[in-house]
C-alpha positions in Angstrom: -70.0 -46.6 -149.6 -73.7 -46.3 -148.7 -75.9 -44.9 -151.4 -79.5 -43.9 -150.9 -82.1 -44.3 -153.7 -85.9 -44.1 -154.0 -87.9 -47.2 -154.9 -91.6 -47.2 -155.8 -93.8 -49.5 -153.6 -94.4 -52.3 -156.1 -90.6 -52.7 -156.7 -89.8 -52.2 -153.0 -92.1 -55.2 -152.0 -90.4 -57.4 -154.6 -86.9 -56.5 -153.3 -88.0 -57.0 -149.7 -89.4 -60.4 -150.4 -86.3 -61.5 -152.3 -88.2 -61.9 -155.6 -86.3 -59.0 -157.2 -82.5 -59.2 -156.7 -81.4 -56.5 -159.2 -81.9 -52.8 -160.0 -81.8 -51.1 -163.4 -80.9 -47.4 -162.9 -79.8 -44.5 -165.0 -76.0 -44.4 -164.6 -75.9 -40.8 -163.5 -74.1 -41.8 -160.3 -71.2 -44.1 -159.4 -71.8 -47.5 -158.0 -69.4 -50.4 -157.6 -69.3 -54.0 -156.2 -69.3 -53.9 -152.4 -71.3 -50.7 -152.1 -74.5 -50.7 -150.0 -77.7 -49.5 -151.6 -80.1 -48.1 -149.0 -83.4 -48.4 -150.9 -86.1 -46.2 -149.5 -89.7 -46.8 -150.4 -91.1 -43.7 -152.2 -94.8 -43.2 -153.0 -95.1 -41.4 -156.3 -98.7 -40.5 -155.6 -98.1 -38.7 -152.4 -94.5 -37.7 -153.3 -93.3 -38.8 -149.9 -91.2 -41.5 -148.4 -93.2 -44.2 -146.6 -90.5 -44.7 -143.9 -89.6 -48.2 -145.0 -86.1 -49.0 -146.2 -83.9 -51.9 -146.9 -80.1 -52.2 -147.4 -78.7 -54.4 -150.1 -75.1 -55.1 -150.9 -74.1 -54.5 -154.6 -72.7 -57.8 -156.0 -72.3 -56.9 -159.6 -72.6 -53.8 -161.9 -72.7 -53.7 -165.7 -73.1 -50.4 -167.6 -74.3 -50.0 -171.2 -76.2 -47.6 -173.4 -78.6 -50.0 -175.1 -81.9 -49.3 -173.4 -85.1 -47.3 -174.0 -86.4 -46.7 -170.5 -85.1 -43.2 -170.2 -84.8 -40.2 -172.6 -82.2 -40.8 -175.3 -80.3 -37.7 -174.3 -79.9 -39.1 -170.8 -78.9 -42.5 -172.1 -76.4 -40.9 -174.5 -74.9 -38.9 -171.6 -74.9 -41.5 -168.8 -75.7 -45.0 -170.1 -77.5 -47.2 -167.6 -76.5 -49.8 -165.0 -77.9 -53.1 -163.9 -77.1 -53.8 -160.3 -77.2 -57.3 -158.8 -78.2 -57.4 -155.1 -77.6 -59.9 -152.4 
């Protein structure tokens, strides 16, 4: 399955260069090994897509609820996922 997600410019660059080969996301959507993430660069200042995108195959997914990046109510409801990319 192909799944589209927004990525801020500083993270998009690191993914594009190969420096960053994982994603940490709120687990409010389903993702499994073999899926394709279509990561679209999103500028939070202009609130617009830049037009750049990259596709990455999901190689590993782990879900847990031990994280403080998101509001506790969202973590309690969804947990979060770490997504390995190749």
